[in-house]
C-alpha positions as CSV (number, residue, x, y, z in Angstrom):
1,X,105.7,37.5,56.5
2,X,107.3,41.0,56.1
3,X,104.4,43.2,55.6
4,X,102.6,42.6,58.9
5,X,103.5,41.6,62.3
6,X,104.3,38.0,62.1
7,X,105.8,35.1,63.8
8,X,109.3,35.1,62.3
9,X,111.2,34.3,65.3
10,X,110.9,37.4,67.5
11,X,107.5,38.6,66.3
12,X,108.8,42.0,65.2
13,X,107.4,44.2,62.5
14,X,110.1,44.3,59.7
15,X,112.5,46.9,60.4
16,X,113.9,48.8,57.3
17,X,117.3,50.2,57.3
18,X,118.8,52.4,54.6
19,X,122.4,53.1,54.0
20,X,122.6,56.3,51.9
21,X,126.2,57.5,50.8
22,X,127.7,59.4,48.1
23,X,129.2,56.7,45.8
24,X,129.2,56.0,42.1
25,X,127.7,53.2,40.3
26,X,131.2,51.7,39.4
27,X,132.6,52.0,43.1
28,X,131.7,48.5,44.2
29,X,133.4,45.2,43.1
30,X,129.9,43.8,42.6
31,X,129.4,46.4,39.8
32,X,132.8,45.7,38.3
33,X,135.3,47.9,40.2
34,X,138.5,46.1,39.4
35,X,140.3,46.5,42.7
36,X,137.7,44.8,44.5
37,X,137.9,46.6,47.7
38,X,134.4,46.3,48.8
39,X,134.3,42.7,50.0
40,X,131.3,43.3,52.5
41,X,129.2,45.2,50.2
42,X,129.8,42.5,47.4
43,X,129.0,39.8,49.9
44,X,125.8,41.8,50.7
45,X,125.0,41.6,46.9
46,X,125.7,37.8,46.8
47,X,123.3,37.3,49.7
48,X,120.7,39.7,48.4
49,X,119.5,41.3,45.2
50,X,121.5,43.7,43.0
51,X,119.6,46.4,41.2
52,X,121.5,47.5,38.0
53,X,119.0,50.2,37.0
54,X,118.4,52.1,40.1
55,X,118.2,55.8,40.3
56,X,118.3,58.9,42.5
57,X,115.7,61.7,42.2
58,X,118.1,64.4,41.4
59,X,121.7,64.6,40.6
60,X,122.5,66.5,43.9
61,X,122.4,65.7,47.5
62,X,119.7,67.6,49.3
63,X,116.8,67.1,46.8
64,X,117.5,63.4,46.4
65,X,117.4,63.0,50.3
66,X,114.3,64.9,50.3
67,X,112.8,62.5,47.6
68,X,113.8,59.5,49.5
69,X,112.0,60.5,52.7
70,X,108.8,61.9,51.1
71,X,108.5,59.5,48.1
72,X,108.0,62.5,46.0
73,X,110.0,64.2,43.4
74,X,111.9,67.4,44.5
75,X,109.7,69.5,42.2
76,X,106.8,68.4,44.3
77,X,108.3,68.6,47.8
78,X,109.8,72.1,47.3
79,X,113.5,71.1,47.0
80,X,114.3,73.0,43.9
81,X,115.0,76.6,42.8
82,X,113.3,78.8,40.3
83,X,116.5,81.2,40.4
84,X,117.6,80.6,36.8
85,X,116.4,77.6,34.6
86,X,117.4,74.1,35.3
87,X,119.7,75.0,38.1
88,X,120.9,72.4,40.6
89,X,120.4,73.7,44.3
90,X,120.9,72.2,47.6
91,X,120.8,73.3,51.3
92,X,124.2,75.2,52.3
93,X,123.9,76.9,55.6
94,X,122.7,80.1,54.4
95,X,119.7,78.8,52.9
96,X,116.5,80.0,54.3
97,X,114.3,77.1,53.2
98,X,114.0,73.3,54.2
99,X,111.8,70.5,54.4
100,X,108.1,72.0,54.6
101,X,105.6,70.9,57.4
102,X,103.1,70.0,54.7
103,X,105.5,67.1,53.5
104,X,105.0,63.6,55.2
105,X,108.3,62.1,55.9
106,X,108.8,58.2,56.1
107,X,109.6,58.3,60.0
108,X,106.6,60.1,60.7
109,X,104.4,57.5,59.0
110,X,106.3,54.7,60.6
111,X,105.7,56.1,63.9
112,X,102.0,55.2,63.5
113,X,103.2,51.5,63.4
114,X,105.2,51.8,66.7
115,X,108.7,52.3,64.9
116,X,111.5,54.1,66.7
117,X,113.5,56.0,64.0
118,X,117.0,57.2,64.1
119,X,119.1,59.3,61.4
120,X,122.9,58.8,61.6
121,X,125.0,61.4,59.6
122,X,123.8,64.1,57.3
123,X,120.3,65.5,57.3
124,X,120.6,68.2,54.7
125,X,116.9,69.1,54.4
126,X,117.3,72.4,56.4
127,X,119.1,73.5,59.5
128,X,116.8,76.0,61.1
129,X,114.9,75.0,64.0
130,X,111.5,74.3,62.3
131,X,113.4,71.8,60.0
132,X,115.0,69.7,62.7
133,X,114.8,66.1,62.0
134,X,113.2,65.3,65.4
135,X,110.2,67.6,64.2
136,X,109.8,65.5,61.2
137,X,109.5,61.9,62.6
138,X,113.0,61.0,63.9
139,X,113.2,60.1,67.6
140,X,117.1,60.2,67.7
141,X,119.8,62.0,65.7
142,X,123.6,61.9,65.7
143,X,125.1,63.8,62.9
144,X,125.2,67.2,61.2
145,X,122.5,69.5,59.4
146,X,124.8,70.4,56.6
147,X,127.8,69.0,54.8
148,X,131.4,69.0,56.2
149,X,132.6,71.7,54.1
150,X,135.3,73.9,55.7
151,X,136.9,74.6,57.9
152,X,135.3,78.0,58.3
153,X,136.6,80.9,60.4
154,X,133.5,81.5,62.6
155,X,133.4,85.0,61.6
156,X,132.3,85.1,57.9
157,X,130.8,81.6,58.2
158,X,130.6,79.4,61.2
159,X,131.7,75.7,61.3
160,X,129.1,73.1,60.9
161,X,127.4,71.8,64.1
162,X,127.2,68.1,65.1
163,X,124.1,67.2,66.8
164,X,122.9,64.6,69.3
165,X,119.2,64.8,69.3
166,X,117.9,68.4,70.0
167,X,121.4,70.0,70.8
168,X,124.7,70.4,69.2
169,X,127.6,68.6,71.0
170,X,130.4,70.3,69.1
171,X,131.5,71.6,65.6
172,X,133.3,70.0,62.7
173,X,137.1,70.9,62.6
174,X,136.9,71.7,66.3
175,X,135.5,69.2,68.4
176,X,135.1,66.5,65.6
177,X,138.4,66.7,63.7
178,X,139.0,66.5,60.1
179,X,142.6,66.8,59.0
180,X,142.5,68.3,55.4
181,X,146.3,67.6,54.9
182,X,146.0,63.9,55.6
183,X,142.3,63.2,55.3
184,X,142.2,61.6,58.7
185,X,138.8,61.8,60.7
186,X,137.2,59.2,63.1
187,X,133.7,60.3,62.2
188,X,132.9,57.1,60.3
189,X,133.8,55.0,63.4
190,X,131.5,57.2,65.6
191,X,128.7,56.6,63.0
192,X,129.4,53.1,63.1
193,X,129.2,52.7,66.8
194,X,126.1,54.9,66.9
195,X,124.4,52.4,64.5
196,X,125.4,49.4,66.5
197,X,124.2,50.6,69.8
198,X,121.0,51.8,68.4
199,X,120.3,48.4,66.9
200,X,121.2,46.7,70.3
201,X,118.8,48.9,72.1
202,X,115.9,48.3,69.8
203,X,116.4,44.5,69.7
204,X,116.6,44.4,73.6
205,X,113.4,46.2,73.8
206,X,111.8,44.2,71.0
207,X,111.0,47.5,69.2
208,X,110.7,47.7,65.4
209,X,113.0,50.4,64.1
210,X,114.0,52.5,61.1
211,X,117.6,53.3,60.8
212,X,118.8,55.9,58.2
213,X,122.7,55.8,58.1
214,X,123.7,58.8,55.9
215,X,127.3,59.3,56.3
216,X,129.4,61.7,54.1
217,X,133.0,60.3,54.2
218,X,133.1,60.0,50.4
219,X,131.9,63.5,49.8
220,X,134.8,65.9,49.2
221,X,136.9,66.7,51.3
222,X,137.1,63.0,51.7
223,X,138.1,61.4,54.9
224,X,138.9,58.2,56.5
225,X,140.0,56.8,60.0
226,X,143.8,56.3,60.7
227,X,143.5,52.6,60.3
228,X,142.2,52.8,56.8
229,X,144.6,55.6,55.4
230,X,146.9,54.5,52.7
231,X,145.1,50.9,52.4
232,X,143.4,51.3,49.1
233,X,144.8,51.2,45.5
234,X,142.4,54.1,44.8
235,X,143.9,56.8,47.0
236,X,142.1,58.7,49.9
237,X,138.7,58.1,48.2
238,X,139.3,54.4,48.1
239,X,140.4,54.6,51.7
240,X,137.1,56.1,52.6
241,X,135.0,53.6,50.6
242,X,136.9,50.7,52.1
243,X,136.0,52.0,55.7
244,X,132.3,52.4,54.7
245,X,132.4,49.0,53.3
246,X,134.0,47.5,56.6
247,X,131.6,49.5,58.7
248,X,128.6,48.1,56.6
249,X,129.7,44.5,57.0
250,X,129.9,45.0,60.8
251,X,126.3,46.3,61.1
252,X,125.1,43.4,58.9
253,X,127.1,40.9,61.1
254,X,125.7,42.6,64.1
255,X,122.0,42.1,62.9
256,X,122.9,38.5,62.5
257,X,124.6,38.0,65.7
258,X,121.6,39.5,67.4
259,X,119.3,37.1,65.6
260,X,117.2,39.8,63.8
261,X,118.6,39.8,60.3
262,X,115.4,38.0,59.1
263,X,113.4,40.8,60.6
264,X,115.4,43.5,59.0
265,X,115.1,44.8,55.4
266,X,118.4,46.6,54.5
267,X,118.9,48.7,51.4
268,X,122.1,50.3,50.3
269,X,122.3,53.2,47.6
270,X,123.6,56.6,47.0
271,X,122.3,60.1,46.9
272,X,123.6,61.0,43.5
273,X,126.4,59.8,41.1
274,X,130.2,60.2,41.9
275,X,131.5,63.6,41.9
276,X,133.9,63.8,39.0
277,X,134.9,67.5,39.7
278,X,136.9,66.2,42.5
279,X,138.5,63.3,40.6
280,X,140.9,61.7,40.3
281,X,142.2,62.3,43.9
282,X,138.9,62.5,45.4
283,X,136.4,61.2,42.8
284,X,134.5,58.1,42.5
285,X,133.7,55.9,39.5
286,X,130.4,55.9,37.5
287,X,131.4,52.9,35.5
288,X,130.5,52.8,31.9
289,X,128.1,55.9,32.1
290,X,128.3,59.4,31.2
291,X,129.3,62.4,33.4
292,X,128.6,62.5,37.0
293,X,127.1,64.3,40.0
294,X,125.2,67.6,39.0
295,X,124.3,66.3,35.5
296,X,121.1,64.4,34.3
297,X,123.3,62.0,32.3
298,X,123.5,58.4,33.6
299,X,126.6,59.0,35.7
300,X,124.8,61.6,37.6
301,X,121.7,59.7,38.2
302,X,121.9,55.9,38.2
303,X,123.3,54.6,41.5
304,X,124.6,51.5,43.0
305,X,121.8,49.5,44.9
306,X,121.5,46.4,47.0
307,X,118.6,44.9,48.9
308,X,119.4,42.5,51.7
309,X,116.8,40.4,53.8
310,X,118.0,36.9,54.7
311,X,115.3,34.3,54.6
312,X,113.2,36.4,52.3
313,X,115.3,37.6,49.4
314,X,116.8,34.8,47.3
315,X,120.6,35.1,47.4
316,X,122.3,36.1,44.2
317,X,119.4,37.9,42.5
318,X,119.8,40.6,40.0
319,X,117.1,42.8,39.0
320,X,116.7,45.1,35.9
321,X,113.8,46.9,37.6
322,X,113.9,50.7,36.9
323,X,114.0,51.9,40.6
324,X,114.4,55.0,42.5
325,X,115.2,56.3,45.9
326,X,111.6,57.3,46.2
327,X,110.6,53.7,46.0
328,X,112.3,53.0,49.6
329,X,109.4,55.3,51.0
330,X,106.6,53.2,49.5
331,X,108.5,49.8,50.1
332,X,109.3,50.7,53.7
333,X,105.6,51.5,54.4
334,X,104.6,48.3,52.9
335,X,106.9,46.4,55.2
336,X,105.3,48.1,58.1
337,X,101.8,47.3,56.9
338,X,100.9,50.9,56.1
339,X,99.6,52.5,53.1
340,X,101.2,55.7,51.4
341,X,99.2,59.0,52.0
342,X,96.3,59.2,49.5
343,X,96.0,63.0,49.6
344,X,99.2,63.7,47.4
345,X,101.0,62.4,44.4
346,X,103.6,59.5,45.4
347,X,106.3,58.9,42.9
348,X,107.7,56.0,44.6
349,X,106.5,52.3,44.1
350,X,106.5,49.3,46.2
351,X,109.4,47.1,45.3
352,X,108.4,44.1,47.3
353,X,106.9,42.2,44.3
354,X,110.3,42.8,42.6
355,X,112.3,41.8,45.5
356,X,110.4,38.9,46.7
357,X,108.7,37.5,43.5
358,X,111.0,38.7,40.7
359,X,108.3,40.7,39.0
360,X,109.0,43.7,36.8
361,X,106.8,46.8,37.0
362,X,106.5,48.9,34.1
363,X,107.2,52.6,35.0
364,X,109.2,55.7,33.7
365,X,112.2,57.5,35.3
366,X,112.0,61.2,35.3
367,X,115.3,63.1,35.3
368,X,114.8,66.6,36.7
369,X,117.4,69.4,37.2
370,X,115.9,72.2,39.2
371,X,112.5,73.0,37.9
372,X,112.9,71.4,34.5
373,X,112.3,67.8,33.2
374,X,115.5,67.2,31.3
375,X,115.1,63.5,30.4
376,X,112.9,60.5,30.6
377,X,113.7,56.8,30.6
378,X,111.2,54.2,29.6
379,X,112.3,50.6,29.2
380,X,115.8,50.7,27.6
381,X,115.2,54.0,25.9
382,X,116.2,57.5,27.2
383,X,114.9,60.8,25.7
384,X,116.8,63.9,26.5
385,X,114.4,67.1,26.3
386,X,117.2,69.4,27.6
387,X,121.0,68.8,27.6
388,X,123.5,70.8,29.7
389,X,126.7,69.9,31.8
390,X,127.6,73.3,32.9
391,X,128.2,76.7,31.5
392,X,131.3,77.6,29.5
393,X,132.1,80.4,32.2
394,X,132.2,77.7,35.0
395,X,133.8,75.1,32.7
396,X,136.6,77.7,31.9
397,X,137.3,77.9,35.6
398,X,138.1,74.2,35.6
399,X,134.8,72.9,36.7
400,X,134.1,70.0,34.7
401,X,131.4,67.4,35.6
402,X,132.3,65.3,32.5
403,X,136.2,65.2,32.5
404,X,137.4,63.3,29.5
405,X,133.9,62.5,28.3
406,X,132.9,65.3,26.0
407,X,130.2,64.1,23.5
408,X,129.4,66.7,20.8
409,X,125.9,67.8,20.9
410,X,125.1,66.1,24.2
411,X,127.5,67.3,26.9
412,X,126.7,70.8,26.1
413,X,128.0,73.9,27.8
414,X,124.8,75.9,26.8
415,X,121.4,74.8,27.7
416,X,120.1,73.2,24.7
417,X,116.4,72.4,24.2
418,X,115.3,69.1,22.3
419,X,111.7,69.4,23.0
420,X,110.4,68.8,19.6
421,X,113.0,66.4,18.5
422,X,114.4,64.7,21.7
423,X,117.8,63.1,21.7
424,X,117.1,59.4,22.0
425,X,119.5,56.7,23.1
426,X,119.0,53.0,23.5
427,X,120.8,52.3,26.9
428,X,121.0,48.6,26.4
429,X,123.2,49.2,23.3
430,X,124.8,52.6,24.4
431,X,125.0,53.0,28.2
432,X,127.5,55.8,27.7
433,X,124.9,58.0,25.9
434,X,127.3,58.6,22.9
435,X,125.2,57.7,19.9
436,X,121.8,59.3,19.6
437,X,119.4,57.5,17.3
438,X,118.5,58.7,13.9
439,X,115.5,61.0,14.0
440,X,114.3,59.5,10.8
441,X,114.4,55.8,12.2
442,X,111.2,53.8,12.8
443,X,112.6,52.9,16.2
444,X,113.1,56.5,17.1
445,X,109.5,57.5,16.1
446,X,108.0,54.6,17.9
447,X,109.9,55.1,21.3
448,X,109.6,58.9,21.3
449,X,105.8,58.5,20.7
450,X,105.6,56.3,23.8
451,X,107.7,58.6,25.9
452,X,105.8,61.6,24.9
453,X,102.8,60.0,26.1
454,X,104.2,59.4,29.5
455,X,105.5,62.9,29.7
456,X,102.0,64.2,29.1
457,X,100.5,62.1,31.7
458,X,103.3,63.0,34.2
459,X,102.7,66.9,33.6
460,X,98.9,66.6,33.9
461,X,99.6,65.4,37.7
462,X,102.4,67.9,38.4
463,X,101.7,70.3,40.9
464,X,105.0,72.0,41.9
465,X,105.7,72.6,45.6
466,X,106.8,76.0,46.9
467,X,110.4,76.2,45.9
468,X,112.5,76.1,49.2
469,X,116.0,76.8,47.7
470,X,115.4,80.4,46.4
471,X,116.4,82.6,49.4
472,X,119.8,82.9,51.1
473,X,120.6,84.9,54.2
474,X,123.8,84.9,56.2
475,X,121.9,85.6,59.4
476,X,120.4,82.1,59.4
477,X,123.6,80.2,59.3
478,X,124.7,77.9,62.0
479,X,125.7,80.8,64.5
480,X,123.8,79.8,67.4
481,X,122.4,76.3,67.2
482,X,120.4,74.9,70.1
483,X,122.8,73.6,72.9
484,X,125.6,76.2,72.0
485,X,125.2,78.1,75.2
486,X,126.0,74.9,77.3
487,X,129.4,74.5,75.2
488,X,130.3,78.2,75.1
489,X,130.1,78.0,71.3
490,X,127.4,80.5,70.3
491,X,128.5,83.0,67.8
492,X,127.1,86.4,66.9
493,X,124.9,86.3,63.8
494,X,125.3,89.3,61.3
495,X,122.0,91.4,60.5
496,X,119.4,89.7,58.3
497,X,119.8,90.4,54.6
498,X,117.8,88.0,52.6
499,X,118.7,87.6,48.8
500,X,118.3,85.3,45.9
501,X,120.6,82.4,46.1
502,X,123.1,82.3,43.3
503,X,123.0,78.7,41.6
504,X,125.7,78.6,38.7
505,X,125.2,74.8,38.1
């Protein structure tokens, strides 16, 4: 039961739900956060399976979300830049590119099995009309195409729109308030109610569903609802985490009350490590790991992850399977009785044997930054082929992705190549990546030889996609999104002036 239509109570196809947030590995009590302010996520872990070695596909938001929904590395699906070596890039509102039509997204494939699909929160895969989520398999959307940076002045840069399905229903900071002084915003409560209503509707119609709950309250500028402000020992960031935890608890309880929890596979994870540049006031915790968001050190790539499926996943499970957000693509298809596309390279694996049978699947983890393979993990070994945190120029401006964690020769501020003699770490003995193994040791030689073979096999299958994050143009920003005329919120766009995007990190 779980991979085909079956007689588990309602006769549903199993419905996958994914919670994707920006939180660090160390932000949950179940992962060791000492204030223990995530009781619902901790309970989810106690009732399900905790993944201790789970990774994003990129240390930045847009590429990792594209990877989750396509099951493919960003360098394959086009969510990278060639404007500078190993640069991180994402989808601000002046980006010209977005998710290509040639990519097959998870909701597009699930529709073949009769699923209804909804995204709640941040899309971040391109905001121009051809990239709209309802053109790529989703049936419903409530949320924004870009992050809630701002507020903007609506002259040089427009405020970000919020959509309901095809049309905008307002803009951040105008119709959807975010108080930058207090951090108060009601958005998480709106996103929670959207989820509860969607689940109720699908249960009433006996319709299998895919819910992608991708809220952004923990992304700076951090926000929380009034009732959660000032309730955490961790400041405003902690307030936001507490509200997210409370919301997830209510969603799981709702599934149970509707009697469909045994037909609903739920997965919680993050799109990148906690952003330490906004620490300590608005930054999370990456636990024992090095650095944070933007880097391919463990703190930027290893994520909290919990699988929950009552009646199927044994309670209290802990897995050391090397997992990836891309596995949610293959696993969700498996739950629906579908096969992944055979006409392209899929990087995600089906985790059901891991989750249901306790198996361990041997596979590597590839750490990309832009167009460069920075590191590879195999087993407990991680080899760095390139190291770079950020440039001295940016660092001297106060931009620090590794505050208080400088490791000589590792957290470099110039791009350092180690192709011929990779820096090798044993993550079991040294999760903080502080002590590279000796080049002369037998252990080093044996591990690097194995990883080098994996890299050669990987590169032999690598066909890079057309880079989507190279060109920016102010004229394509959110000046006049669909529906703006009904609200009187259309703005005049400047003349088109496409240019290469500048990516400093």
